[in-house]
C-alpha positions in Angstrom: -18.5 -57.0 -66.5 -15.3 -53.9 -67.5 -16.5 -50.7 -65.7 -14.8 -47.4 -67.1 -12.8 -45.3 -64.8 -12.4 -42.0 -65.2 -9.6 -39.8 -63.5 -10.2 -36.3 -64.3 -7.1 -34.7 -61.7 -4.4 -36.6 -59.7 -6.6 -38.1 -56.8 -10.1 -38.0 -57.7 -11.9 -41.2 -60.6 -14.8 -42.6 -60.7 -15.4 -45.3 -61.7 -18.8 -47.6 -62.5 -20.7 -47.4 -65.5 -20.3 -44.0 -67.3 -23.0 -42.6 -69.9 -22.3 -39.2 -69.8 -19.4 -37.1 -67.9 -19.2 -33.8 -68.1 -16.0 -32.4 -66.7 -14.6 -29.0 -66.2 -11.2 -27.7 -66.5 -10.7 -24.2 -65.1 -7.7 -22.2 -65.1 -6.1 -22.5 -61.3 -3.3 -22.4 -59.5 0.6 -21.0 -60.2 1.2 -19.4 -63.2 2.2 -21.7 -66.1 1.5 -24.8 -64.1 -0.1 -27.9 -66.0 -3.7 -28.8 -65.7 -5.6 -31.6 -66.9 -6.2 -35.3 -66.2 -6.6 -38.7 -67.9 -9.0 -41.0 -68.9 -8.5 -44.8 -68.6 -11.1 -46.9 -70.2 -11.1 -51.1 -69.2 -11.6 -53.2 -71.6 -14.8 -53.6 -73.8 -15.9 -50.1 -71.2 -18.3 -47.5 -72.8 -18.5 -44.2 -71.9 -19.1 -40.6 -73.1 -17.0 -37.5 -71.8 -17.7 -33.4 -71.9 -14.7 -31.8 -71.8 -14.8 -28.0 -71.3 -11.4 -25.0 -70.9 -12.6 -22.4 -69.5 -11.2 -19.2 -67.4 -11.0 -19.2 -63.8 -13.2 -16.8 -61.9 -9.9 -14.2 -61.5 -9.5 -15.1 -64.9 -12.9 -14.3 -66.2 -14.4 -11.0 -66.8 -16.0 -8.4 -69.1 -13.2 -7.4 -70.5 -12.1 -11.2 -71.7 -11.8 -10.3 -74.7 -10.0 -7.9 -75.2 -5.8 -7.9 -75.6 -4.7 -5.1 -72.7 -4.7 -7.5 -69.9 -1.7 -9.0 -69.0 -0.6 -12.4 -71.1 -0.7 -15.8 -68.7 0.4 -19.0 -70.0 -2.8 -21.8 -69.5 -0.9 -25.4 -69.7 -3.4 -28.2 -70.3 -2.8 -32.2 -71.1 -4.9 -35.2 -71.0 -4.3 -38.7 -71.5 -6.2 -41.0 -72.8 -6.0 -44.9 -73.1 -8.6 -47.1 -74.5 -7.8 -50.5 -73.6 -9.0 -53.7 -75.6 -12.9 -53.1 -77.4 -13.3 -50.1 -75.3 -15.7 -47.2 -76.8 -15.5 -44.0 -76.3 -17.2 -40.2 -77.6 -15.3 -37.2 -76.3 -16.5 -33.9 -76.9 -13.7 -30.9 -76.0 -14.9 -27.5 -75.8 -12.2 -24.4 -75.0 -13.4 -20.9 -75.6 -10.4 -18.8 -73.6 -10.4 -15.1 -73.6 -7.6 -13.3 -75.5 -5.1 -12.8 -72.2 -4.7 -16.4 -72.2 -2.0 -18.1 -74.1 -3.1 -22.1 -74.3 -0.4 -24.7 -74.4 -2.1 -28.2 -75.2 -0.1 -31.2 -75.0 -2.9 -34.7 -75.5 -1.3 -38.1 -75.2 -3.5 -41.0 -76.5 -3.2 -44.7 -77.0 -5.8 -47.2 -78.3 -5.7 -51.2 -77.6 -7.0 -53.3 -80.0 -10.6 -53.2 -80.9 -10.7 -49.8 -79.2 -12.8 -46.9 -80.7 -12.7 -42.7 -80.0 -14.7 -40.4 -82.2 -13.3 -37.5 -80.9 -15.1 -33.8 -81.6 -13.0 -31.0 -81.0 -14.6 -27.2 -81.0 -11.9 -23.9 -80.6 -12.6 -20.3 -79.9 -9.6 -19.3 -77.8 -9.3 -15.4 -78.8 -5.4 -15.2 -77.9 -2.3 -17.3 -79.0 -1.9 -21.1 -78.5 -0.3 -24.5 -79.3 -2.0 -27.9 -79.5 -0.6 -30.7 -79.7 -2.1 -34.1 -80.1 -0.6 -37.8 -80.7 -2.6 -40.9 -81.1 -0.9 -44.4 -81.4 -2.6 -47.4 -82.6 -1.2 -50.5 -80.5 -3.3 -52.7 -80.7 -5.0 -54.6 -84.5 -8.0 -53.0 -86.1 -7.9 -50.1 -83.4 -10.5 -46.9 -85.0 -9.9 -43.5 -84.8 -12.6 -40.7 -86.1 -11.6 -37.2 -85.0 -13.3 -33.9 -86.4 -12.0 -30.6 -85.6 -13.8 -26.9 -85.6 -12.1 -24.1 -84.9 -13.3 -19.8 -85.2 -10.8 -17.5 -85.5 -10.5 -13.6 -85.1 -9.1 -10.4 -84.5 -5.4 -11.1 -83.6 -5.9 -14.7 -83.3 -2.8 -17.1 -83.6 -2.8 -20.8 -83.3 -0.8 -23.8 -83.8 -2.7 -27.2 -84.4 -1.1 -30.6 -84.6 -2.5 -33.5 -85.0 -0.2 -37.0 -84.9 -1.8 -40.5 -86.3 0.6 -43.4 -85.4 -0.4 -46.3 -86.6 1.2 -49.1 -85.3 -0.8 -52.0 -85.2 -2.0 -53.8 -88.7 -5.7 -53.0 -89.8 -6.1 -49.7 -87.8 -7.9 -46.8 -89.1 -7.8 -43.4 -88.7 -10.1 -40.6 -90.1 -9.2 -37.2 -89.3 -11.9 -33.9 -90.9 -10.3 -30.3 -89.6 -12.4 -27.5 -90.7 -11.8 -23.7 -89.4 -13.1 -20.1 -90.5 -10.7 -17.0 -89.6 -11.2 -13.1 -90.4 -10.1 -10.0 -89.5 -6.1 -10.5 -89.1 -5.9 -13.7 -88.1 -3.4 -17.0 -88.4 -4.0 -20.5 -88.0 -1.6 -23.1 -89.2 -2.7 -27.1 -88.9 0.2 -29.5 -89.4 -1.2 -33.5 -89.7 1.2 -36.5 -89.7 0.2 -39.9 -90.7 3.0 -42.1 -89.5 2.5 -45.9 -90.6 4.8 -48.4 -90.2 6.0 -51.7 -91.1 3.7 -53.7 -88.7 0.8 -52.0 -89.5 -0.3 -53.5 -92.6 -3.5 -53.4 -94.1 -4.1 -49.8 -92.2 -6.1 -46.8 -93.7 -5.5 -43.7 -92.9 -6.9 -40.3 -94.0 -6.9 -36.1 -93.5 -8.4 -33.6 -94.7 -8.6 -29.6 -93.8 -9.9 -27.3 -95.0 -10.4 -23.1 -94.0 -12.6 -20.5 -95.1 -11.1 -17.0 -95.3 -13.5 -14.3 -94.8 -11.8 -11.4 -95.8 -7.9 -10.3 -97.0 -5.2 -10.6 -94.0 -6.1 -13.4 -92.5 -3.4 -16.6 -92.8 -4.3 -20.1 -93.0 -1.5 -23.0 -94.1 -2.1 -26.4 -94.1 1.0 -28.7 -93.9 0.1 -32.1 -94.5 3.0 -34.9 -94.0 3.0 -38.8 -94.8 5.6 -41.2 -92.8 
């Protein structure tokens, strides 16, 4: 029987029948260093994973919602690879204080018949750029992505999501919603890229934004290639 393999950081690997795994990724180390890890599922493996991005002990405190502290860069990277017919249910939560500026880069690869169900929730109070690239290399692989984001005060966020369909009869469903108030500004850029080799593929992208007052900005920039 194939087993999932979950690697949380260099040198640390969890093997076995993983029904649910919780991973906390705090800010630590040198300023601007990359924090994160990788999730690998072998053929026919199944797993549920919860990931939380959080401020480390030195960054958290009673004033974490204010902008009077020195801005610090929090760079994160997540790599996910699903083997043939593997199934992953992923829940990601990020709620960082205003003085942390997050730069996120996530790379996902789906092989034949694999399925990824991803729920992404973000309440980061500072500035951030979040780039996610999903590549469907195997036929009949599927993605179901649901993103929910809240922004207040002077929060600024740019979300970029690319679904790259290379295998035939692949399927992607992307639903993104947000709620904004005060002077928050969020930008959502979605690209559906379907190659000639991806005959019979089915892709859908939706972005809806709830604007709670004047002075906020929400931009939706969908693209099809």
